[in-house]
N, CA, C, O and CB atoms as a CASP TS submission, in Angstrom:
PFRMAT TS
TARGET T0000
AUTHOR 0000-0000-0000
METHOD Language model
MODEL 1
PARENT N/A
ATOM      1  N   MET     1      66.592 -34.071  18.040  1.00  0.00           N
ATOM      2  CA  MET     1      66.099 -33.925  16.692  1.00  0.00           C
ATOM      3  C   MET     1      67.216 -34.327  15.729  1.00  0.00           C
ATOM      4  O   MET     1      68.367 -33.930  15.909  1.00  0.00           O
ATOM      5  CB  MET     1      65.613 -32.471  16.428  1.00  0.00           C
ATOM      6  N   SER     2      66.883 -35.095  14.731  1.00  0.00           N
ATOM      7  CA  SER     2      67.877 -35.532  13.754  1.00  0.00           C
ATOM      8  C   SER     2      68.213 -34.390  12.801  1.00  0.00           C
ATOM      9  O   SER     2      67.504 -33.386  12.729  1.00  0.00           O
ATOM     10  CB  SER     2      67.367 -36.759  12.968  1.00  0.00           C
ATOM     11  N   THR     3      69.302 -34.569  12.080  1.00  0.00           N
ATOM     12  CA  THR     3      69.717 -33.554  11.111  1.00  0.00           C
ATOM     13  C   THR     3      68.626 -33.303  10.073  1.00  0.00           C
ATOM     14  O   THR     3      68.332 -32.153   9.747  1.00  0.00           O
ATOM     15  CB  THR     3      71.016 -33.979  10.415  1.00  0.00           C
ATOM     16  N   SER     4      68.033 -34.363   9.559  1.00  0.00           N
ATOM     17  CA  SER     4      66.994 -34.181   8.532  1.00  0.00           C
ATOM     18  C   SER     4      65.768 -33.481   9.115  1.00  0.00           C
ATOM     19  O   SER     4      65.110 -32.717   8.409  1.00  0.00           O
ATOM     20  CB  SER     4      66.586 -35.541   7.927  1.00  0.00           C
ATOM     21  N   GLU     5      65.449 -33.721  10.373  1.00  0.00           N
ATOM     22  CA  GLU     5      64.325 -33.022  11.008  1.00  0.00           C
ATOM     23  C   GLU     5      64.628 -31.531  11.173  1.00  0.00           C
ATOM     24  O   GLU     5      63.753 -30.686  10.985  1.00  0.00           O
ATOM     25  CB  GLU     5      64.008 -33.650  12.379  1.00  0.00           C
ATOM     26  N   VAL     6      65.877 -31.222  11.526  1.00  0.00           N
ATOM     27  CA  VAL     6      66.271 -29.813  11.662  1.00  0.00           C
ATOM     28  C   VAL     6      66.180 -29.109  10.309  1.00  0.00           C
ATOM     29  O   VAL     6      65.672 -27.992  10.222  1.00  0.00           O
ATOM     30  CB  VAL     6      67.711 -29.698  12.233  1.00  0.00           C
ATOM     31  N   VAL     7      66.665 -29.753   9.269  1.00  0.00           N
ATOM     32  CA  VAL     7      66.614 -29.159   7.930  1.00  0.00           C
ATOM     33  C   VAL     7      65.161 -28.954   7.501  1.00  0.00           C
ATOM     34  O   VAL     7      64.817 -27.908   6.950  1.00  0.00           O
ATOM     35  CB  VAL     7      67.359 -30.054   6.903  1.00  0.00           C
ATOM     36  N   THR     8      64.323 -29.934   7.748  1.00  0.00           N
ATOM     37  CA  THR     8      62.902 -29.814   7.408  1.00  0.00           C
ATOM     38  C   THR     8      62.267 -28.644   8.147  1.00  0.00           C
ATOM     39  O   THR     8      61.541 -27.849   7.551  1.00  0.00           O
ATOM     40  CB  THR     8      62.154 -31.117   7.740  1.00  0.00           C
ATOM     41  N   GLN     9      62.542 -28.537   9.454  1.00  0.00           N
ATOM     42  CA  GLN     9      62.014 -27.426  10.249  1.00  0.00           C
ATOM     43  C   GLN     9      62.545 -26.088   9.736  1.00  0.00           C
ATOM     44  O   GLN     9      61.800 -25.113   9.629  1.00  0.00           O
ATOM     45  CB  GLN     9      62.380 -27.606  11.733  1.00  0.00           C
ATOM     46  N   PHE    10      63.832 -26.053   9.422  1.00  0.00           N
ATOM     47  CA  PHE    10      64.451 -24.827   8.907  1.00  0.00           C
ATOM     48  C   PHE    10      63.744 -24.364   7.630  1.00  0.00           C
ATOM     49  O   PHE    10      63.347 -23.204   7.520  1.00  0.00           O
ATOM     50  CB  PHE    10      65.960 -25.054   8.633  1.00  0.00           C
ATOM     51  N   LEU    11      63.594 -25.264   6.682  1.00  0.00           N
ATOM     52  CA  LEU    11      62.975 -24.901   5.405  1.00  0.00           C
ATOM     53  C   LEU    11      61.517 -24.491   5.589  1.00  0.00           C
ATOM     54  O   LEU    11      61.043 -23.566   4.930  1.00  0.00           O
ATOM     55  CB  LEU    11      63.069 -26.069   4.419  1.00  0.00           C
ATOM     56  N   GLN    12      60.817 -25.166   6.470  1.00  0.00           N
ATOM     57  CA  GLN    12      59.429 -24.809   6.750  1.00  0.00           C
ATOM     58  C   GLN    12      59.354 -23.399   7.338  1.00  0.00           C
ATOM     59  O   GLN    12      58.521 -22.591   6.928  1.00  0.00           O
ATOM     60  CB  GLN    12      58.789 -25.831   7.715  1.00  0.00           C
ATOM     61  N   ARG    13      60.226 -23.115   8.296  1.00  0.00           N
ATOM     62  CA  ARG    13      60.216 -21.795   8.940  1.00  0.00           C
ATOM     63  C   ARG    13      60.661 -20.686   7.994  1.00  0.00           C
ATOM     64  O   ARG    13      60.166 -19.562   8.083  1.00  0.00           O
ATOM     65  CB  ARG    13      61.113 -21.806  10.167  1.00  0.00           C
ATOM     66  N   VAL    14      61.586 -20.987   7.093  1.00  0.00           N
ATOM     67  CA  VAL    14      61.967 -20.002   6.075  1.00  0.00           C
ATOM     68  C   VAL    14      60.756 -19.697   5.197  1.00  0.00           C
ATOM     69  O   VAL    14      60.472 -18.536   4.905  1.00  0.00           O
ATOM     70  CB  VAL    14      63.160 -20.521   5.210  1.00  0.00           C
ATOM     71  N   GLY    15      60.055 -20.730   4.783  1.00  0.00           N
ATOM     72  CA  GLY    15      58.864 -20.545   3.955  1.00  0.00           C
ATOM     73  C   GLY    15      57.783 -19.741   4.657  1.00  0.00           C
ATOM     74  O   GLY    15      57.032 -19.008   4.013  1.00  0.00           O
ATOM     75  N   GLU    16      57.702 -19.875   5.963  1.00  0.00           N
ATOM     76  CA  GLU    16      56.708 -19.147   6.762  1.00  0.00           C
ATOM     77  C   GLU    16      57.211 -17.767   7.185  1.00  0.00           C
ATOM     78  O   GLU    16      56.479 -16.998   7.809  1.00  0.00           O
ATOM     79  CB  GLU    16      56.335 -19.959   7.999  1.00  0.00           C
ATOM     80  N   GLN    17      58.461 -17.460   6.844  1.00  0.00           N
ATOM     81  CA  GLN    17      59.120 -16.216   7.262  1.00  0.00           C
ATOM     82  C   GLN    17      59.098 -16.074   8.781  1.00  0.00           C
ATOM     83  O   GLN    17      58.868 -14.988   9.313  1.00  0.00           O
ATOM     84  CB  GLN    17      58.439 -14.997   6.607  1.00  0.00           C
ATOM     85  N   ASP    18      59.341 -17.189   9.470  1.00  0.00           N
ATOM     86  CA  ASP    18      59.343 -17.247  10.935  1.00  0.00           C
ATOM     87  C   ASP    18      60.778 -17.090  11.444  1.00  0.00           C
ATOM     88  O   ASP    18      61.435 -18.070  11.793  1.00  0.00           O
ATOM     89  CB  ASP    18      58.720 -18.590  11.443  1.00  0.00           C
ATOM     90  N   ALA    19      61.252 -15.846  11.481  1.00  0.00           N
ATOM     91  CA  ALA    19      62.642 -15.578  11.859  1.00  0.00           C
ATOM     92  C   ALA    19      62.952 -16.045  13.277  1.00  0.00           C
ATOM     93  O   ALA    19      64.030 -16.584  13.526  1.00  0.00           O
ATOM     94  CB  ALA    19      62.940 -14.092  11.734  1.00  0.00           C
ATOM     95  N   ASP    20      62.024 -15.847  14.209  1.00  0.00           N
ATOM     96  CA  ASP    20      62.259 -16.299  15.581  1.00  0.00           C
ATOM     97  C   ASP    20      62.340 -17.820  15.643  1.00  0.00           C
ATOM     98  O   ASP    20      63.173 -18.375  16.360  1.00  0.00           O
ATOM     99  CB  ASP    20      61.148 -15.789  16.514  1.00  0.00           C
ATOM    100  N   GLY    21      61.479 -18.486  14.894  1.00  0.00           N
ATOM    101  CA  GLY    21      61.510 -19.947  14.853  1.00  0.00           C
ATOM    102  C   GLY    21      62.805 -20.474  14.255  1.00  0.00           C
ATOM    103  O   GLY    21      63.339 -21.482  14.718  1.00  0.00           O
ATOM    104  N   ILE    22      63.310 -19.801  13.231  1.00  0.00           N
ATOM    105  CA  ILE    22      64.591 -20.177  12.639  1.00  0.00           C
ATOM    106  C   ILE    22      65.690 -20.036  13.687  1.00  0.00           C
ATOM    107  O   ILE    22      66.524 -20.928  13.848  1.00  0.00           O
ATOM    108  CB  ILE    22      64.906 -19.306  11.390  1.00  0.00           C
ATOM    109  N   GLY    23      65.684 -18.921  14.389  1.00  0.00           N
ATOM    110  CA  GLY    23      66.690 -18.695  15.422  1.00  0.00           C
ATOM    111  C   GLY    23      66.700 -19.775  16.477  1.00  0.00           C
ATOM    112  O   GLY    23      67.762 -20.138  16.984  1.00  0.00           O
ATOM    113  N   ASN    24      65.535 -20.294  16.815  1.00  0.00           N
ATOM    114  CA  ASN    24      65.451 -21.337  17.838  1.00  0.00           C
ATOM    115  C   ASN    24      66.099 -22.652  17.409  1.00  0.00           C
ATOM    116  O   ASN    24      66.349 -23.518  18.248  1.00  0.00           O
ATOM    117  CB  ASN    24      64.009 -21.584  18.192  1.00  0.00           C
ATOM    118  N   LEU    25      66.369 -22.810  16.130  1.00  0.00           N
ATOM    119  CA  LEU    25      67.033 -24.022  15.648  1.00  0.00           C
ATOM    120  C   LEU    25      68.547 -23.989  15.861  1.00  0.00           C
ATOM    121  O   LEU    25      69.216 -25.013  15.725  1.00  0.00           O
ATOM    122  CB  LEU    25      66.732 -24.221  14.177  1.00  0.00           C
ATOM    123  N   PHE    26      69.086 -22.815  16.193  1.00  0.00           N
ATOM    124  CA  PHE    26      70.526 -22.645  16.346  1.00  0.00           C
ATOM    125  C   PHE    26      70.952 -22.805  17.801  1.00  0.00           C
ATOM    126  O   PHE    26      70.167 -22.568  18.719  1.00  0.00           O
ATOM    127  CB  PHE    26      70.956 -21.278  15.822  1.00  0.00           C
ATOM    128  N   ALA    27      72.197 -23.208  17.998  1.00  0.00           N
ATOM    129  CA  ALA    27      72.790 -23.273  19.335  1.00  0.00           C
ATOM    130  C   ALA    27      72.908 -21.854  19.895  1.00  0.00           C
ATOM    131  O   ALA    27      72.874 -20.880  19.144  1.00  0.00           O
ATOM    132  CB  ALA    27      74.189 -23.974  19.296  1.00  0.00           C
ATOM    133  N   GLU    28      73.045 -21.745  21.198  1.00  0.00           N
ATOM    134  CA  GLU    28      73.175 -20.434  21.843  1.00  0.00           C
ATOM    135  C   GLU    28      74.396 -19.683  21.317  1.00  0.00           C
ATOM    136  O   GLU    28      74.317 -18.485  21.048  1.00  0.00           O
ATOM    137  CB  GLU    28      73.273 -20.594  23.368  1.00  0.00           C
ATOM    138  N   GLU    29      75.514 -20.373  21.170  1.00  0.00           N
ATOM    139  CA  GLU    29      76.730 -19.763  20.639  1.00  0.00           C
ATOM    140  C   GLU    29      77.008 -20.356  19.263  1.00  0.00           C
ATOM    141  O   GLU    29      77.027 -21.574  19.090  1.00  0.00           O
ATOM    142  CB  GLU    29      77.942 -19.985  21.600  1.00  0.00           C
ATOM    143  N   ILE    30      77.226 -19.473  18.283  1.00  0.00           N
ATOM    144  CA  ILE    30      77.483 -19.907  16.908  1.00  0.00           C
ATOM    145  C   ILE    30      78.724 -19.206  16.371  1.00  0.00           C
ATOM    146  O   ILE    30      79.170 -18.197  16.917  1.00  0.00           O
ATOM    147  CB  ILE    30      76.261 -19.618  15.999  1.00  0.00           C
ATOM    148  N   ASP    31      79.264 -19.750  15.308  1.00  0.00           N
ATOM    149  CA  ASP    31      80.399 -19.147  14.606  1.00  0.00           C
ATOM    150  C   ASP    31      79.983 -19.039  13.149  1.00  0.00           C
ATOM    151  O   ASP    31      80.149 -19.983  12.376  1.00  0.00           O
ATOM    152  CB  ASP    31      81.737 -19.996  14.777  1.00  0.00           C
ATOM    153  N   TRP    32      79.442 -17.888  12.776  1.00  0.00           N
ATOM    154  CA  TRP    32      78.817 -17.712  11.476  1.00  0.00           C
ATOM    155  C   TRP    32      79.380 -16.462  10.816  1.00  0.00           C
ATOM    156  O   TRP    32      79.323 -15.371  11.384  1.00  0.00           O
ATOM    157  CB  TRP    32      77.279 -17.622  11.608  1.00  0.00           C
ATOM    158  N   PHE    33      79.917 -16.624   9.628  1.00  0.00           N
ATOM    159  CA  PHE    33      80.464 -15.498   8.869  1.00  0.00           C
ATOM    160  C   PHE    33      79.853 -15.489   7.476  1.00  0.00           C
ATOM    161  O   PHE    33      79.875 -16.496   6.770  1.00  0.00           O
ATOM    162  CB  PHE    33      82.015 -15.579   8.787  1.00  0.00           C
ATOM    163  N   VAL    34      79.310 -14.348   7.092  1.00  0.00           N
ATOM    164  CA  VAL    34      78.772 -14.153   5.741  1.00  0.00           C
ATOM    165  C   VAL    34      79.660 -13.123   5.056  1.00  0.00           C
ATOM    166  O   VAL    34      79.651 -11.952   5.435  1.00  0.00           O
ATOM    167  CB  VAL    34      77.253 -13.686   5.767  1.00  0.00           C
ATOM    168  N   PRO    35      80.431 -13.545   4.047  1.00  0.00           N
ATOM    169  CA  PRO    35      81.333 -12.605   3.384  1.00  0.00           C
ATOM    170  C   PRO    35      80.572 -11.608   2.525  1.00  0.00           C
ATOM    171  O   PRO    35      79.451 -11.864   2.087  1.00  0.00           O
ATOM    172  CB  PRO    35      82.341 -13.355   2.532  1.00  0.00           C
ATOM    173  N   GLY    36      81.200 -10.481   2.298  1.00  0.00           N
ATOM    174  CA  GLY    36      80.612  -9.482   1.415  1.00  0.00           C
ATOM    175  C   GLY    36      80.950  -8.076   1.859  1.00  0.00           C
ATOM    176  O   GLY    36      81.699  -7.869   2.814  1.00  0.00           O
ATOM    177  N   ASN    37      80.390  -7.127   1.159  1.00  0.00           N
ATOM    178  CA  ASN    37      80.603  -5.714   1.446  1.00  0.00           C
ATOM    179  C   ASN    37      80.054  -5.391   2.835  1.00  0.00           C
ATOM    180  O   ASN    37      78.877  -5.641   3.098  1.00  0.00           O
ATOM    181  CB  ASN    37      79.930  -4.821   0.366  1.00  0.00           C
ATOM    182  N   PRO    38      80.874  -4.845   3.725  1.00  0.00           N
ATOM    183  CA  PRO    38      80.409  -4.562   5.086  1.00  0.00           C
ATOM    184  C   PRO    38      79.261  -3.554   5.177  1.00  0.00           C
ATOM    185  O   PRO    38      78.625  -3.429   6.224  1.00  0.00           O
ATOM    186  CB  PRO    38      81.551  -4.061   5.894  1.00  0.00           C
ATOM    187  N   ARG    39      79.000  -2.843   4.093  1.00  0.00           N
ATOM    188  CA  ARG    39      77.863  -1.913   4.095  1.00  0.00           C
ATOM    189  C   ARG    39      76.525  -2.633   3.935  1.00  0.00           C
ATOM    190  O   ARG    39      75.468  -2.047   4.171  1.00  0.00           O
ATOM    191  CB  ARG    39      78.027  -0.887   2.981  1.00  0.00           C
ATOM    192  N   LEU    40      76.573  -3.898   3.534  1.00  0.00           N
ATOM    193  CA  LEU    40      75.344  -4.683   3.410  1.00  0.00           C
ATOM    194  C   LEU    40      75.008  -5.269   4.783  1.00  0.00           C
ATOM    195  O   LEU    40      75.866  -5.900   5.401  1.00  0.00           O
ATOM    196  CB  LEU    40      75.497  -5.820   2.332  1.00  0.00           C
ATOM    197  N   PRO    41      73.798  -5.078   5.265  1.00  0.00           N
ATOM    198  CA  PRO    41      73.470  -5.452   6.637  1.00  0.00           C
ATOM    199  C   PRO    41      73.485  -6.952   6.919  1.00  0.00           C
ATOM    200  O   PRO    41      73.563  -7.344   8.084  1.00  0.00           O
ATOM    201  CB  PRO    41      72.138  -4.920   6.974  1.00  0.00           C
ATOM    202  N   TRP    42      73.414  -7.796   5.907  1.00  0.00           N
ATOM    203  CA  TRP    42      73.386  -9.235   6.157  1.00  0.00           C
ATOM    204  C   TRP    42      74.778  -9.873   6.120  1.00  0.00           C
ATOM    205  O   TRP    42      74.906 -11.075   6.352  1.00  0.00           O
ATOM    206  CB  TRP    42      72.494  -9.910   5.141  1.00  0.00           C
ATOM    207  N   THR    43      75.817  -9.089   5.834  1.00  0.00           N
ATOM    208  CA  THR    43      77.168  -9.644   5.838  1.00  0.00           C
ATOM    209  C   THR    43      77.798  -9.470   7.216  1.00  0.00           C
ATOM    210  O   THR    43      77.310  -8.704   8.046  1.00  0.00           O
ATOM    211  CB  THR    43      78.040  -8.971   4.753  1.00  0.00           C
ATOM    212  N   GLY    44      78.879 -10.186   7.440  1.00  0.00           N
ATOM    213  CA  GLY    44      79.607 -10.040   8.694  1.00  0.00           C
ATOM    214  C   GLY    44      79.539 -11.279   9.564  1.00  0.00           C
ATOM    215  O   GLY    44      79.124 -12.351   9.122  1.00  0.00           O
ATOM    216  N   THR    45      79.954 -11.112  10.802  1.00  0.00           N
ATOM    217  CA  THR    45      80.071 -12.213  11.750  1.00  0.00           C
ATOM    218  C   THR    45      78.941 -12.169  12.763  1.00  0.00           C
ATOM    219  O   THR    45      78.535 -11.104  13.227  1.00  0.00           O
ATOM    220  CB  THR    45      81.423 -12.169  12.462  1.00  0.00           C
ATOM    221  N   ARG    46      78.449 -13.345  13.092  1.00  0.00           N
ATOM    222  CA  ARG    46      77.462 -13.506  14.156  1.00  0.00           C
ATOM    223  C   ARG    46      77.947 -14.583  15.102  1.00  0.00           C
ATOM    224  O   ARG    46      78.545 -15.574  14.682  1.00  0.00           O
ATOM    225  CB  ARG    46      76.059 -13.859  13.584  1.00  0.00           C
ATOM    226  N   SER    47      77.682 -14.380  16.399  1.00  0.00           N
ATOM    227  CA  SER    47      78.196 -15.335  17.378  1.00  0.00           C
ATOM    228  C   SER    47      77.155 -15.794  18.391  1.00  0.00           C
ATOM    229  O   SER    47      77.455 -16.644  19.229  1.00  0.00           O
ATOM    230  CB  SER    47      79.353 -14.733  18.104  1.00  0.00           C
ATOM    231  N   LYS    48      75.952 -15.260  18.337  1.00  0.00           N
ATOM    232  CA  LYS    48      74.907 -15.610  19.299  1.00  0.00           C
ATOM    233  C   LYS    48      73.598 -15.946  18.579  1.00  0.00           C
ATOM    234  O   LYS    48      73.290 -15.388  17.527  1.00  0.00           O
ATOM    235  CB  LYS    48      74.686 -14.455  20.296  1.00  0.00           C
ATOM    236  N   ARG    49      72.847 -16.859  19.163  1.00  0.00           N
ATOM    237  CA  ARG    49      71.543 -17.241  18.618  1.00  0.00           C
ATOM    238  C   ARG    49      70.646 -16.016  18.422  1.00  0.00           C
ATOM    239  O   ARG    49      69.907 -15.938  17.440  1.00  0.00           O
ATOM    240  CB  ARG    49      70.855 -18.256  19.545  1.00  0.00           C
ATOM    241  N   ALA    50      70.707 -15.076  19.339  1.00  0.00           N
ATOM    242  CA  ALA    50      69.844 -13.890  19.280  1.00  0.00           C
ATOM    243  C   ALA    50      70.063 -13.052  18.019  1.00  0.00           C
ATOM    244  O   ALA    50      69.201 -12.253  17.655  1.00  0.00           O
ATOM    245  CB  ALA    50      70.078 -13.027  20.502  1.00  0.00           C
ATOM    246  N   GLU    51      71.201 -13.225  17.352  1.00  0.00           N
ATOM    247  CA  GLU    51      71.484 -12.472  16.130  1.00  0.00           C
ATOM    248  C   GLU    51      70.858 -13.098  14.881  1.00  0.00           C
ATOM    249  O   GLU    51      70.733 -12.437  13.850  1.00  0.00           O
ATOM    250  CB  GLU    51      72.978 -12.358  15.939  1.00  0.00           C
ATOM    251  N   VAL    52      70.472 -14.350  14.972  1.00  0.00           N
ATOM    252  CA  VAL    52      69.959 -15.075  13.802  1.00  0.00           C
ATOM    253  C   VAL    52      68.633 -14.506  13.284  1.00  0.00           C
ATOM    254  O   VAL    52      68.513 -14.278  12.080  1.00  0.00           O
ATOM    255  CB  VAL    52      69.777 -16.543  14.149  1.00  0.00           C
ATOM    256  N   PRO    53      67.635 -14.268  14.140  1.00  0.00           N
ATOM    257  CA  PRO    53      66.378 -13.726  13.607  1.00  0.00           C
ATOM    258  C   PRO    53      66.547 -12.393  12.872  1.00  0.00           C
ATOM    259  O   PRO    53      65.905 -12.165  11.846  1.00  0.00           O
ATOM    260  CB  PRO    53      65.391 -13.548  14.732  1.00  0.00           C
ATOM    261  N   THR    54      67.390 -11.531  13.383  1.00  0.00           N
ATOM    262  CA  THR    54      67.638 -10.246  12.722  1.00  0.00           C
ATOM    263  C   THR    54      68.198 -10.464  11.321  1.00  0.00           C
ATOM    264  O   THR    54      67.803  -9.784  10.374  1.00  0.00           O
ATOM    265  CB  THR    54      68.610  -9.384  13.556  1.00  0.00           C
ATOM    266  N   TYR    55      69.117 -11.412  11.195  1.00  0.00           N
ATOM    267  CA  TYR    55      69.691 -11.735   9.886  1.00  0.00           C
ATOM    268  C   TYR    55      68.584 -12.127   8.899  1.00  0.00           C
ATOM    269  O   TYR    55      68.531 -11.613   7.782  1.00  0.00           O
ATOM    270  CB  TYR    55      70.730 -12.880  10.014  1.00  0.00           C
ATOM    271  N   PHE    56      67.707 -13.035   9.320  1.00  0.00           N
ATOM    272  CA  PHE    56      66.672 -13.512   8.404  1.00  0.00           C
ATOM    273  C   PHE    56      65.601 -12.462   8.140  1.00  0.00           C
ATOM    274  O   PHE    56      64.989 -12.473   7.072  1.00  0.00           O
ATOM    275  CB  PHE    56      66.030 -14.764   8.957  1.00  0.00           C
ATOM    276  N   ARG    57      65.361 -11.570   9.069  1.00  0.00           N
ATOM    277  CA  ARG    57      64.423 -10.468   8.811  1.00  0.00           C
ATOM    278  C   ARG    57      65.014  -9.496   7.787  1.00  0.00           C
ATOM    279  O   ARG    57      64.286  -8.918   6.980  1.00  0.00           O
ATOM    280  CB  ARG    57      64.081  -9.719  10.130  1.00  0.00           C
ATOM    281  N   THR    58      66.337  -9.319   7.825  1.00  0.00           N
ATOM    282  CA  THR    58      67.027  -8.420   6.899  1.00  0.00           C
ATOM    283  C   THR    58      66.993  -8.971   5.480  1.00  0.00           C
ATOM    284  O   THR    58      66.904  -8.213   4.514  1.00  0.00           O
ATOM    285  CB  THR    58      68.477  -8.201   7.343  1.00  0.00           C
ATOM    286  N   MET    59      67.063 -10.282   5.359  1.00  0.00           N
ATOM    287  CA  MET    59      67.074 -10.895   4.038  1.00  0.00           C
ATOM    288  C   MET    59      65.710 -10.726   3.406  1.00  0.00           C
ATOM    289  O   MET    59      65.492 -11.172   2.280  1.00  0.00           O
ATOM    290  CB  MET    59      67.462 -12.388   4.115  1.00  0.00           C
TER
END
């Protein structure tokens, strides 16, 4: 899948609130950091694809 196809799929799945579908667009291992107050559930570090759907459900 090309970069533009991935972005299109990502935006479509965000619009559909398809957290599992969004997660499937990510590699198994990721290096993702969201800065902010650690008391906020969407901040912090994520390293696995399985963590992505939870992030988007929290948002």
